[in-house]
PDB file of all heavy atoms in Angstrom:
ATOM      1  N   MET A   1      35.870  54.022 -36.193  1.00  0.00           N
ATOM      2  CA  MET A   1      35.862  52.712 -36.831  1.00  0.00           C
ATOM      3  C   MET A   1      37.043  51.895 -36.354  1.00  0.00           C
ATOM      4  O   MET A   1      36.871  50.706 -36.003  1.00  0.00           O
ATOM      5  CB  MET A   1      35.945  52.945 -38.341  1.00  0.00           C
ATOM      6  CG  MET A   1      35.996  51.697 -39.140  1.00  0.00           C
ATOM      7  SD  MET A   1      34.344  50.991 -39.207  1.00  0.00           S
ATOM      8  CE  MET A   1      34.645  49.627 -40.244  1.00  0.00           C
ATOM      9  N   ASP A   2      38.233  52.456 -36.321  1.00  0.00           N
ATOM     10  CA  ASP A   2      39.404  51.721 -35.881  1.00  0.00           C
ATOM     11  C   ASP A   2      39.313  51.339 -34.425  1.00  0.00           C
ATOM     12  O   ASP A   2      39.739  50.252 -34.030  1.00  0.00           O
ATOM     13  CB  ASP A   2      40.669  52.532 -36.094  1.00  0.00           C
ATOM     14  CG  ASP A   2      41.018  52.666 -37.588  1.00  0.00           C
ATOM     15  OD1 ASP A   2      40.566  51.778 -38.395  1.00  0.00           O
ATOM     16  OD2 ASP A   2      41.740  53.598 -37.978  1.00  0.00           O
ATOM     17  N   VAL A   3      38.713  52.205 -33.570  1.00  0.00           N
ATOM     18  CA  VAL A   3      38.582  51.899 -32.189  1.00  0.00           C
ATOM     19  C   VAL A   3      37.660  50.682 -31.984  1.00  0.00           C
ATOM     20  O   VAL A   3      37.966  49.837 -31.131  1.00  0.00           O
ATOM     21  CB  VAL A   3      38.027  53.131 -31.417  1.00  0.00           C
ATOM     22  CG1 VAL A   3      37.768  52.812 -30.003  1.00  0.00           C
ATOM     23  CG2 VAL A   3      39.010  54.290 -31.540  1.00  0.00           C
ATOM     24  N   THR A   4      36.647  50.551 -32.768  1.00  0.00           N
ATOM     25  CA  THR A   4      35.718  49.452 -32.684  1.00  0.00           C
ATOM     26  C   THR A   4      36.444  48.150 -33.041  1.00  0.00           C
ATOM     27  O   THR A   4      36.319  47.111 -32.340  1.00  0.00           O
ATOM     28  CB  THR A   4      34.527  49.628 -33.629  1.00  0.00           C
ATOM     29  OG1 THR A   4      33.853  50.844 -33.317  1.00  0.00           O
ATOM     30  CG2 THR A   4      33.532  48.498 -33.549  1.00  0.00           C
ATOM     31  N   LEU A   5      37.239  48.180 -34.053  1.00  0.00           N
ATOM     32  CA  LEU A   5      37.968  46.999 -34.496  1.00  0.00           C
ATOM     33  C   LEU A   5      39.039  46.595 -33.450  1.00  0.00           C
ATOM     34  O   LEU A   5      39.178  45.395 -33.172  1.00  0.00           O
ATOM     35  CB  LEU A   5      38.598  47.180 -35.856  1.00  0.00           C
ATOM     36  CG  LEU A   5      37.651  47.359 -37.013  1.00  0.00           C
ATOM     37  CD1 LEU A   5      38.408  47.677 -38.312  1.00  0.00           C
ATOM     38  CD2 LEU A   5      36.848  46.102 -37.217  1.00  0.00           C
ATOM     39  N   VAL A   6      39.661  47.559 -32.862  1.00  0.00           N
ATOM     40  CA  VAL A   6      40.667  47.277 -31.845  1.00  0.00           C
ATOM     41  C   VAL A   6      39.969  46.697 -30.618  1.00  0.00           C
ATOM     42  O   VAL A   6      40.493  45.729 -29.998  1.00  0.00           O
ATOM     43  CB  VAL A   6      41.480  48.521 -31.477  1.00  0.00           C
ATOM     44  CG1 VAL A   6      42.281  48.326 -30.210  1.00  0.00           C
ATOM     45  CG2 VAL A   6      42.380  48.938 -32.614  1.00  0.00           C
ATOM     46  N   GLY A   7      38.796  47.210 -30.272  1.00  0.00           N
ATOM     47  CA  GLY A   7      38.052  46.711 -29.105  1.00  0.00           C
ATOM     48  C   GLY A   7      37.642  45.230 -29.339  1.00  0.00           C
ATOM     49  O   GLY A   7      37.753  44.426 -28.414  1.00  0.00           O
ATOM     50  N   ARG A   8      37.228  44.895 -30.516  1.00  0.00           N
ATOM     51  CA  ARG A   8      36.842  43.521 -30.837  1.00  0.00           C
ATOM     52  C   ARG A   8      38.073  42.597 -30.784  1.00  0.00           C
ATOM     53  O   ARG A   8      38.013  41.476 -30.327  1.00  0.00           O
ATOM     54  CB  ARG A   8      36.148  43.421 -32.202  1.00  0.00           C
ATOM     55  CG  ARG A   8      34.745  43.997 -32.209  1.00  0.00           C
ATOM     56  CD  ARG A   8      34.133  43.911 -33.568  1.00  0.00           C
ATOM     57  NE  ARG A   8      34.081  42.493 -34.025  1.00  0.00           N
ATOM     58  CZ  ARG A   8      33.819  42.142 -35.279  1.00  0.00           C
ATOM     59  NH1 ARG A   8      33.638  43.061 -36.199  1.00  0.00           N
ATOM     60  NH2 ARG A   8      33.788  40.879 -35.580  1.00  0.00           N
ATOM     61  N   TYR A   9      39.235  43.116 -31.272  1.00  0.00           N
ATOM     62  CA  TYR A   9      40.432  42.336 -31.227  1.00  0.00           C
ATOM     63  C   TYR A   9      40.844  42.027 -29.816  1.00  0.00           C
ATOM     64  O   TYR A   9      41.193  40.885 -29.494  1.00  0.00           O
ATOM     65  CB  TYR A   9      41.559  43.088 -31.946  1.00  0.00           C
ATOM     66  CG  TYR A   9      42.907  42.479 -31.835  1.00  0.00           C
ATOM     67  CD1 TYR A   9      43.236  41.328 -32.570  1.00  0.00           C
ATOM     68  CD2 TYR A   9      43.837  42.967 -30.913  1.00  0.00           C
ATOM     69  CE1 TYR A   9      44.486  40.750 -32.388  1.00  0.00           C
ATOM     70  CE2 TYR A   9      45.069  42.409 -30.756  1.00  0.00           C
ATOM     71  CZ  TYR A   9      45.410  41.292 -31.533  1.00  0.00           C
ATOM     72  OH  TYR A   9      46.641  40.697 -31.394  1.00  0.00           O
ATOM     73  N   TYR A  10      40.808  43.032 -28.939  1.00  0.00           N
ATOM     74  CA  TYR A  10      41.206  42.824 -27.558  1.00  0.00           C
ATOM     75  C   TYR A  10      40.191  41.873 -26.848  1.00  0.00           C
ATOM     76  O   TYR A  10      40.583  41.116 -25.991  1.00  0.00           O
ATOM     77  CB  TYR A  10      41.263  44.121 -26.808  1.00  0.00           C
ATOM     78  CG  TYR A  10      42.578  44.852 -27.088  1.00  0.00           C
ATOM     79  CD1 TYR A  10      42.598  46.207 -27.413  1.00  0.00           C
ATOM     80  CD2 TYR A  10      43.805  44.220 -27.025  1.00  0.00           C
ATOM     81  CE1 TYR A  10      43.758  46.876 -27.687  1.00  0.00           C
ATOM     82  CE2 TYR A  10      44.987  44.865 -27.302  1.00  0.00           C
ATOM     83  CZ  TYR A  10      44.962  46.174 -27.595  1.00  0.00           C
ATOM     84  OH  TYR A  10      46.168  46.819 -27.860  1.00  0.00           O
ATOM     85  N   GLU A  11      38.909  41.972 -27.213  1.00  0.00           N
ATOM     86  CA  GLU A  11      37.923  41.097 -26.593  1.00  0.00           C
ATOM     87  C   GLU A  11      38.179  39.637 -26.986  1.00  0.00           C
ATOM     88  O   GLU A  11      38.155  38.735 -26.145  1.00  0.00           O
ATOM     89  CB  GLU A  11      36.539  41.487 -27.045  1.00  0.00           C
ATOM     90  CG  GLU A  11      35.426  40.636 -26.438  1.00  0.00           C
ATOM     91  CD  GLU A  11      34.028  41.044 -26.889  1.00  0.00           C
ATOM     92  OE1 GLU A  11      33.896  41.883 -27.796  1.00  0.00           O
ATOM     93  OE2 GLU A  11      33.077  40.498 -26.327  1.00  0.00           O
ATOM     94  N   ARG A  12      38.534  39.386 -28.216  1.00  0.00           N
ATOM     95  CA  ARG A  12      38.836  38.037 -28.669  1.00  0.00           C
ATOM     96  C   ARG A  12      40.111  37.532 -28.025  1.00  0.00           C
ATOM     97  O   ARG A  12      40.216  36.383 -27.599  1.00  0.00           O
ATOM     98  CB  ARG A  12      38.982  37.932 -30.179  1.00  0.00           C
ATOM     99  CG  ARG A  12      37.630  38.038 -30.890  1.00  0.00           C
ATOM    100  CD  ARG A  12      37.748  37.789 -32.365  1.00  0.00           C
ATOM    101  NE  ARG A  12      38.456  36.574 -32.709  1.00  0.00           N
ATOM    102  CZ  ARG A  12      37.912  35.381 -32.885  1.00  0.00           C
ATOM    103  NH1 ARG A  12      36.642  35.249 -32.687  1.00  0.00           N
ATOM    104  NH2 ARG A  12      38.637  34.329 -33.235  1.00  0.00           N
ATOM    105  N   PHE A  13      41.093  38.409 -27.891  1.00  0.00           N
ATOM    106  CA  PHE A  13      42.346  38.025 -27.246  1.00  0.00           C
ATOM    107  C   PHE A  13      42.086  37.640 -25.782  1.00  0.00           C
ATOM    108  O   PHE A  13      42.643  36.685 -25.273  1.00  0.00           O
ATOM    109  CB  PHE A  13      43.335  39.231 -27.302  1.00  0.00           C
ATOM    110  CG  PHE A  13      44.665  38.944 -26.645  1.00  0.00           C
ATOM    111  CD1 PHE A  13      45.614  38.201 -27.319  1.00  0.00           C
ATOM    112  CD2 PHE A  13      44.934  39.473 -25.390  1.00  0.00           C
ATOM    113  CE1 PHE A  13      46.821  37.952 -26.665  1.00  0.00           C
ATOM    114  CE2 PHE A  13      46.144  39.197 -24.771  1.00  0.00           C
ATOM    115  CZ  PHE A  13      47.089  38.444 -25.419  1.00  0.00           C
ATOM    116  N   ALA A  14      41.252  38.416 -25.083  1.00  0.00           N
ATOM    117  CA  ALA A  14      40.934  38.111 -23.704  1.00  0.00           C
ATOM    118  C   ALA A  14      40.182  36.812 -23.577  1.00  0.00           C
ATOM    119  O   ALA A  14      40.424  36.059 -22.615  1.00  0.00           O
ATOM    120  CB  ALA A  14      40.138  39.283 -23.110  1.00  0.00           C
ATOM    121  N   ASP A  15      39.269  36.530 -24.494  1.00  0.00           N
ATOM    122  CA  ASP A  15      38.538  35.281 -24.479  1.00  0.00           C
ATOM    123  C   ASP A  15      39.487  34.091 -24.626  1.00  0.00           C
ATOM    124  O   ASP A  15      39.338  33.087 -23.922  1.00  0.00           O
ATOM    125  CB  ASP A  15      37.479  35.202 -25.582  1.00  0.00           C
ATOM    126  CG  ASP A  15      36.298  36.111 -25.340  1.00  0.00           C
ATOM    127  OD1 ASP A  15      36.102  36.521 -24.145  1.00  0.00           O
ATOM    128  OD2 ASP A  15      35.606  36.460 -26.310  1.00  0.00           O
ATOM    129  N   HIS A  16      40.469  34.194 -25.488  1.00  0.00           N
ATOM    130  CA  HIS A  16      41.462  33.140 -25.648  1.00  0.00           C
ATOM    131  C   HIS A  16      42.318  32.988 -24.425  1.00  0.00           C
ATOM    132  O   HIS A  16      42.677  31.855 -24.024  1.00  0.00           O
ATOM    133  CB  HIS A  16      42.316  33.414 -26.884  1.00  0.00           C
ATOM    134  CG  HIS A  16      41.559  33.147 -28.181  1.00  0.00           C
ATOM    135  ND1 HIS A  16      41.122  31.942 -28.600  1.00  0.00           N
ATOM    136  CD2 HIS A  16      41.206  34.031 -29.180  1.00  0.00           C
ATOM    137  CE1 HIS A  16      40.544  32.013 -29.760  1.00  0.00           C
ATOM    138  NE2 HIS A  16      40.549  33.281 -30.098  1.00  0.00           N
ATOM    139  N   ALA A  17      42.671  34.115 -23.787  1.00  0.00           N
ATOM    140  CA  ALA A  17      43.501  34.061 -22.595  1.00  0.00           C
ATOM    141  C   ALA A  17      42.772  33.361 -21.471  1.00  0.00           C
ATOM    142  O   ALA A  17      43.348  32.524 -20.744  1.00  0.00           O
ATOM    143  CB  ALA A  17      43.921  35.470 -22.169  1.00  0.00           C
ATOM    144  N   VAL A  18      41.483  33.585 -21.329  1.00  0.00           N
ATOM    145  CA  VAL A  18      40.673  32.922 -20.289  1.00  0.00           C
ATOM    146  C   VAL A  18      40.592  31.406 -20.605  1.00  0.00           C
ATOM    147  O   VAL A  18      40.744  30.556 -19.704  1.00  0.00           O
ATOM    148  CB  VAL A  18      39.251  33.519 -20.220  1.00  0.00           C
ATOM    149  CG1 VAL A  18      38.346  32.681 -19.372  1.00  0.00           C
ATOM    150  CG2 VAL A  18      39.335  34.923 -19.678  1.00  0.00           C
ATOM    151  N   SER A  19      40.447  31.062 -21.851  1.00  0.00           N
ATOM    152  CA  SER A  19      40.375  29.656 -22.262  1.00  0.00           C
ATOM    153  C   SER A  19      41.661  28.948 -21.902  1.00  0.00           C
ATOM    154  O   SER A  19      41.694  27.851 -21.362  1.00  0.00           O
ATOM    155  CB  SER A  19      40.081  29.538 -23.729  1.00  0.00           C
ATOM    156  OG  SER A  19      40.075  28.187 -24.127  1.00  0.00           O
ATOM    157  N   VAL A  20      42.773  29.559 -22.217  1.00  0.00           N
ATOM    158  CA  VAL A  20      44.119  28.974 -21.934  1.00  0.00           C
ATOM    159  C   VAL A  20      44.284  28.863 -20.404  1.00  0.00           C
ATOM    160  O   VAL A  20      44.791  27.838 -19.926  1.00  0.00           O
ATOM    161  CB  VAL A  20      45.203  29.793 -22.569  1.00  0.00           C
ATOM    162  CG1 VAL A  20      46.597  29.380 -22.042  1.00  0.00           C
ATOM    163  CG2 VAL A  20      45.173  29.677 -24.100  1.00  0.00           C
ATOM    164  N   ALA A  21      43.905  29.854 -19.671  1.00  0.00           N
ATOM    165  CA  ALA A  21      44.089  29.815 -18.206  1.00  0.00           C
ATOM    166  C   ALA A  21      43.240  28.690 -17.628  1.00  0.00           C
ATOM    167  O   ALA A  21      43.740  27.972 -16.715  1.00  0.00           O
ATOM    168  CB  ALA A  21      43.646  31.154 -17.612  1.00  0.00           C
ATOM    169  N   ARG A  22      42.031  28.462 -18.094  1.00  0.00           N
ATOM    170  CA  ARG A  22      41.219  27.352 -17.562  1.00  0.00           C
ATOM    171  C   ARG A  22      41.830  26.006 -17.890  1.00  0.00           C
ATOM    172  O   ARG A  22      41.825  25.140 -17.038  1.00  0.00           O
ATOM    173  CB  ARG A  22      39.824  27.411 -18.210  1.00  0.00           C
ATOM    174  CG  ARG A  22      38.992  28.544 -17.596  1.00  0.00           C
ATOM    175  CD  ARG A  22      37.604  28.532 -18.183  1.00  0.00           C
ATOM    176  NE  ARG A  22      36.783  29.556 -17.546  1.00  0.00           N
ATOM    177  CZ  ARG A  22      35.656  30.013 -18.046  1.00  0.00           C
ATOM    178  NH1 ARG A  22      35.156  29.513 -19.124  1.00  0.00           N
ATOM    179  NH2 ARG A  22      35.017  30.973 -17.420  1.00  0.00           N
ATOM    180  N   ARG A  23      42.462  25.878 -19.048  1.00  0.00           N
ATOM    181  CA  ARG A  23      43.108  24.634 -19.396  1.00  0.00           C
ATOM    182  C   ARG A  23      44.342  24.401 -18.530  1.00  0.00           C
ATOM    183  O   ARG A  23      44.610  23.254 -18.141  1.00  0.00           O
ATOM    184  CB  ARG A  23      43.491  24.629 -20.879  1.00  0.00           C
ATOM    185  CG  ARG A  23      42.307  24.539 -21.754  1.00  0.00           C
ATOM    186  CD  ARG A  23      42.724  24.602 -23.240  1.00  0.00           C
ATOM    187  NE  ARG A  23      41.534  24.646 -24.066  1.00  0.00           N
ATOM    188  CZ  ARG A  23      41.442  24.070 -25.266  1.00  0.00           C
ATOM    189  NH1 ARG A  23      42.505  23.436 -25.744  1.00  0.00           N
ATOM    190  NH2 ARG A  23      40.360  24.168 -25.951  1.00  0.00           N
ATOM    191  N   VAL A  24      45.071  25.448 -18.210  1.00  0.00           N
ATOM    192  CA  VAL A  24      46.287  25.323 -17.391  1.00  0.00           C
ATOM    193  C   VAL A  24      45.841  24.945 -15.960  1.00  0.00           C
ATOM    194  O   VAL A  24      46.468  24.067 -15.364  1.00  0.00           O
ATOM    195  CB  VAL A  24      47.078  26.616 -17.361  1.00  0.00           C
ATOM    196  CG1 VAL A  24      48.151  26.632 -16.275  1.00  0.00           C
ATOM    197  CG2 VAL A  24      47.719  26.878 -18.714  1.00  0.00           C
ATOM    198  N   VAL A  25      44.750  25.550 -15.445  1.00  0.00           N
ATOM    199  CA  VAL A  25      44.310  25.141 -14.106  1.00  0.00           C
ATOM    200  C   VAL A  25      43.885  23.679 -14.121  1.00  0.00           C
ATOM    201  O   VAL A  25      44.194  22.937 -13.168  1.00  0.00           O
ATOM    202  CB  VAL A  25      43.099  26.032 -13.734  1.00  0.00           C
ATOM    203  CG1 VAL A  25      42.403  25.494 -12.473  1.00  0.00           C
ATOM    204  CG2 VAL A  25      43.588  27.461 -13.428  1.00  0.00           C
ATOM    205  N   TYR A  26      43.252  23.220 -15.178  1.00  0.00           N
ATOM    206  CA  TYR A  26      42.886  21.815 -15.237  1.00  0.00           C
ATOM    207  C   TYR A  26      44.096  20.899 -15.283  1.00  0.00           C
ATOM    208  O   TYR A  26      44.148  19.859 -14.585  1.00  0.00           O
ATOM    209  CB  TYR A  26      41.997  21.581 -16.462  1.00  0.00           C
ATOM    210  CG  TYR A  26      41.640  20.108 -16.613  1.00  0.00           C
ATOM    211  CD1 TYR A  26      40.715  19.499 -15.780  1.00  0.00           C
ATOM    212  CD2 TYR A  26      42.258  19.322 -17.553  1.00  0.00           C
ATOM    213  CE1 TYR A  26      40.416  18.154 -15.918  1.00  0.00           C
ATOM    214  CE2 TYR A  26      41.942  17.976 -17.701  1.00  0.00           C
ATOM    215  CZ  TYR A  26      40.983  17.416 -16.882  1.00  0.00           C
ATOM    216  OH  TYR A  26      40.721  16.087 -16.999  1.00  0.00           O
ATOM    217  N   LEU A  27      45.091  21.304 -16.026  1.00  0.00           N
ATOM    218  CA  LEU A  27      46.299  20.444 -16.122  1.00  0.00           C
ATOM    219  C   LEU A  27      47.036  20.398 -14.790  1.00  0.00           C
ATOM    220  O   LEU A  27      47.577  19.344 -14.408  1.00  0.00           O
ATOM    221  CB  LEU A  27      47.269  21.006 -17.216  1.00  0.00           C
ATOM    222  CG  LEU A  27      46.809  20.789 -18.648  1.00  0.00           C
ATOM    223  CD1 LEU A  27      47.777  21.519 -19.610  1.00  0.00           C
ATOM    224  CD2 LEU A  27      46.832  19.292 -18.935  1.00  0.00           C
ATOM    225  N   VAL A  28      47.074  21.498 -14.067  1.00  0.00           N
ATOM    226  CA  VAL A  28      47.813  21.525 -12.786  1.00  0.00           C
ATOM    227  C   VAL A  28      47.039  20.857 -11.679  1.00  0.00           C
ATOM    228  O   VAL A  28      47.619  20.057 -10.919  1.00  0.00           O
ATOM    229  CB  VAL A  28      48.114  23.002 -12.415  1.00  0.00           C
ATOM    230  CG1 VAL A  28      48.680  23.105 -11.025  1.00  0.00           C
ATOM    231  CG2 VAL A  28      49.074  23.607 -13.401  1.00  0.00           C
ATOM    232  N   THR A  29      45.731  21.096 -11.554  1.00  0.00           N
ATOM    233  CA  THR A  29      44.952  20.574 -10.439  1.00  0.00           C
ATOM    234  C   THR A  29      44.152  19.360 -10.760  1.00  0.00           C
ATOM    235  O   THR A  29      43.790  18.578  -9.887  1.00  0.00           O
ATOM    236  CB  THR A  29      43.973  21.660  -9.933  1.00  0.00           C
ATOM    237  OG1 THR A  29      43.021  21.927 -10.956  1.00  0.00           O
ATOM    238  CG2 THR A  29      44.680  22.918  -9.542  1.00  0.00           C
ATOM    239  N   GLY A  30      43.846  19.082 -12.053  1.00  0.00           N
ATOM    240  CA  GLY A  30      43.011  18.023 -12.408  1.00  0.00           C
ATOM    241  C   GLY A  30      41.534  18.254 -12.210  1.00  0.00           C
ATOM    242  O   GLY A  30      40.710  17.368 -12.349  1.00  0.00           O
ATOM    243  N   GLU A  31      41.158  19.486 -11.844  1.00  0.00           N
ATOM    244  CA  GLU A  31      39.776  19.823 -11.633  1.00  0.00           C
ATOM    245  C   GLU A  31      39.479  21.068 -12.478  1.00  0.00           C
ATOM    246  O   GLU A  31      40.285  21.902 -12.745  1.00  0.00           O
ATOM    247  CB  GLU A  31      39.530  20.164 -10.126  1.00  0.00           C
ATOM    248  CG  GLU A  31      39.788  19.022  -9.222  1.00  0.00           C
ATOM    249  CD  GLU A  31      39.634  19.435  -7.759  1.00  0.00           C
ATOM    250  OE1 GLU A  31      39.379  20.628  -7.495  1.00  0.00           O
ATOM    251  OE2 GLU A  31      39.769  18.543  -6.931  1.00  0.00           O
ATOM    252  N   TYR A  32      38.206  21.191 -12.845  1.00  0.00           N
ATOM    253  CA  TYR A  32      37.727  22.335 -13.590  1.00  0.00           C
ATOM    254  C   TYR A  32      37.538  23.496 -12.572  1.00  0.00           C
ATOM    255  O   TYR A  32      37.067  23.319 -11.464  1.00  0.00           O
ATOM    256  CB  TYR A  32      36.392  22.080 -14.305  1.00  0.00           C
ATOM    257  CG  TYR A  32      36.555  21.107 -15.448  1.00  0.00           C
ATOM    258  CD1 TYR A  32      36.098  19.830 -15.376  1.00  0.00           C
ATOM    259  CD2 TYR A  32      37.186  21.549 -16.643  1.00  0.00           C
ATOM    260  CE1 TYR A  32      36.212  18.973 -16.443  1.00  0.00           C
ATOM    261  CE2 TYR A  32      37.357  20.664 -17.667  1.00  0.00           C
ATOM    262  CZ  TYR A  32      36.889  19.385 -17.599  1.00  0.00           C
ATOM    263  OH  TYR A  32      37.023  18.558 -18.658  1.00  0.00           O
ATOM    264  N   ALA A  33      37.898  24.679 -12.992  1.00  0.00           N
ATOM    265  CA  ALA A  33      37.818  25.845 -12.072  1.00  0.00           C
ATOM    266  C   ALA A  33      36.359  26.207 -11.777  1.00  0.00           C
ATOM    267  O   ALA A  33      36.113  26.834 -10.744  1.00  0.00           O
ATOM    268  CB  ALA A  33      38.552  27.047 -12.718  1.00  0.00           C
ATOM    269  N   ASP A  34      35.407  25.884 -12.671  1.00  0.00           N
ATOM    270  CA  ASP A  34      34.030  26.230 -12.471  1.00  0.00           C
ATOM    271  C   ASP A  34      33.332  25.358 -11.494  1.00  0.00           C
ATOM    272  O   ASP A  34      32.247  25.713 -11.012  1.00  0.00           O
ATOM    273  CB  ASP A  34      33.295  26.252 -13.799  1.00  0.00           C
ATOM    274  CG  ASP A  34      33.809  27.256 -14.752  1.00  0.00           C
ATOM    275  OD1 ASP A  34      34.458  28.241 -14.334  1.00  0.00           O
ATOM    276  OD2 ASP A  34      33.669  27.104 -15.966  1.00  0.00           O
ATOM    277  N   GLU A  35      33.848  24.168 -11.231  1.00  0.00           N
ATOM    278  CA  GLU A  35      33.188  23.242 -10.310  1.00  0.00           C
ATOM    279  C   GLU A  35      33.545  23.554  -8.838  1.00  0.00           C
ATOM    280  O   GLU A  35      34.665  23.864  -8.534  1.00  0.00           O
ATOM    281  CB  GLU A  35      33.654  21.809 -10.603  1.00  0.00           C
ATOM    282  CG  GLU A  35      33.241  21.288 -11.918  1.00  0.00           C
ATOM    283  CD  GLU A  35      33.738  19.905 -12.185  1.00  0.00           C
ATOM    284  OE1 GLU A  35      34.430  19.318 -11.329  1.00  0.00           O
ATOM    285  OE2 GLU A  35      33.459  19.323 -13.266  1.00  0.00           O
ATOM    286  N   PRO A  36      32.542  23.458  -7.967  1.00  0.00           N
ATOM    287  CA  PRO A  36      32.869  23.659  -6.538  1.00  0.00           C
ATOM    288  C   PRO A  36      33.597  22.442  -6.020  1.00  0.00           C
ATOM    289  O   PRO A  36      33.488  21.303  -6.576  1.00  0.00           O
ATOM    290  CB  PRO A  36      31.463  23.764  -5.887  1.00  0.00           C
ATOM    291  CG  PRO A  36      30.535  23.067  -6.822  1.00  0.00           C
ATOM    292  CD  PRO A  36      31.116  23.256  -8.224  1.00  0.00           C
ATOM    293  N   PRO A  37      34.396  22.568  -5.007  1.00  0.00           N
ATOM    294  CA  PRO A  37      35.097  21.446  -4.408  1.00  0.00           C
ATOM    295  C   PRO A  37      34.096  20.359  -3.957  1.00  0.00           C
ATOM    296  O   PRO A  37      32.979  20.703  -3.526  1.00  0.00           O
ATOM    297  CB  PRO A  37      35.888  22.022  -3.260  1.00  0.00           C
ATOM    298  CG  PRO A  37      35.603  23.433  -3.193  1.00  0.00           C
ATOM    299  CD  PRO A  37      34.661  23.817  -4.261  1.00  0.00           C
ATOM    300  N   PRO A  38      34.433  19.062  -3.941  1.00  0.00           N
ATOM    301  CA  PRO A  38      33.518  17.999  -3.589  1.00  0.00           C
ATOM    302  C   PRO A  38      33.037  18.121  -2.172  1.00  0.00           C
ATOM    303  O   PRO A  38      31.886  17.778  -1.856  1.00  0.00           O
ATOM    304  CB  PRO A  38      34.278  16.739  -3.810  1.00  0.00           C
ATOM    305  CG  PRO A  38      35.658  17.095  -4.311  1.00  0.00           C
ATOM    306  CD  PRO A  38      35.729  18.573  -4.388  1.00  0.00           C
ATOM    307  N   ASP A  39      33.832  18.624  -1.244  1.00  0.00           N
ATOM    308  CA  ASP A  39      33.389  18.735   0.131  1.00  0.00           C
ATOM    309  C   ASP A  39      33.052  20.165   0.512  1.00  0.00           C
ATOM    310  O   ASP A  39      33.082  20.498   1.673  1.00  0.00           O
ATOM    311  CB  ASP A  39      34.452  18.168   1.085  1.00  0.00           C
ATOM    312  CG  ASP A  39      35.829  18.797   0.823  1.00  0.00           C
ATOM    313  OD1 ASP A  39      36.121  19.149  -0.306  1.00  0.00           O
ATOM    314  OD2 ASP A  39      36.601  18.914   1.782  1.00  0.00           O
ATOM    315  N   GLY A  40      32.730  20.949  -0.469  1.00  0.00           N
ATOM    316  CA  GLY A  40      32.337  22.374  -0.237  1.00  0.00           C
ATOM    317  C   GLY A  40      30.940  22.462   0.224  1.00  0.00           C
ATOM    318  O   GLY A  40      30.221  21.458   0.393  1.00  0.00           O
ATOM    319  N   PRO A  41      30.470  23.700   0.471  1.00  0.00           N
ATOM    320  CA  PRO A  41      29.088  23.892   0.960  1.00  0.00           C
ATOM    321  C   PRO A  41      28.059  23.443  -0.109  1.00  0.00           C
ATOM    322  O   PRO A  41      28.275  23.593  -1.308  1.00  0.00           O
ATOM    323  CB  PRO A  41      29.010  25.371   1.198  1.00  0.00           C
ATOM    324  CG  PRO A  41      30.120  25.993   0.383  1.00  0.00           C
ATOM    325  CD  PRO A  41      31.165  24.903   0.293  1.00  0.00           C
ATOM    326  N   VAL A  42      26.962  22.892   0.360  1.00  0.00           N
ATOM    327  CA  VAL A  42      25.919  22.438  -0.475  1.00  0.00           C
ATOM    328  C   VAL A  42      24.834  23.497  -0.548  1.00  0.00           C
ATOM    329  O   VAL A  42      24.386  23.977   0.484  1.00  0.00           O
ATOM    330  CB  VAL A  42      25.310  21.104  -0.016  1.00  0.00           C
ATOM    331  CG1 VAL A  42      24.161  20.662  -0.841  1.00  0.00           C
ATOM    332  CG2 VAL A  42      26.402  20.062   0.081  1.00  0.00           C
ATOM    333  N   ALA A  43      24.395  23.894  -1.736  1.00  0.00           N
ATOM    334  CA  ALA A  43      23.358  24.878  -1.874  1.00  0.00           C
ATOM    335  C   ALA A  43      22.041  24.286  -1.496  1.00  0.00           C
ATOM    336  O   ALA A  43      21.678  23.200  -1.960  1.00  0.00           O
ATOM    337  CB  ALA A  43      23.332  25.391  -3.290  1.00  0.00           C
ATOM    338  N   THR A  44      21.275  24.961  -0.659  1.00  0.00           N
ATOM    339  CA  THR A  44      19.950  24.474  -0.282  1.00  0.00           C
ATOM    340  C   THR A  44      18.881  25.395  -0.723  1.00  0.00           C
ATOM    341  O   THR A  44      19.046  26.510  -1.031  1.00  0.00           O
ATOM    342  CB  THR A  44      19.866  24.291   1.279  1.00  0.00           C
ATOM    343  OG1 THR A  44      20.107  25.525   1.876  1.00  0.00           O
ATOM    344  CG2 THR A  44      20.812  23.241   1.725  1.00  0.00           C
TER     345      THR A  44
END
């Protein structure tokens, strides 16, 4: 039981860490990390 709760806690902590990291990337670069660069390859 305790292992399950700890696992859920770490999963939520990791989700928040990813969210903060994406915001920091946006603040530093001004671009979203999920978007391809404007002059990158075009999917056909």
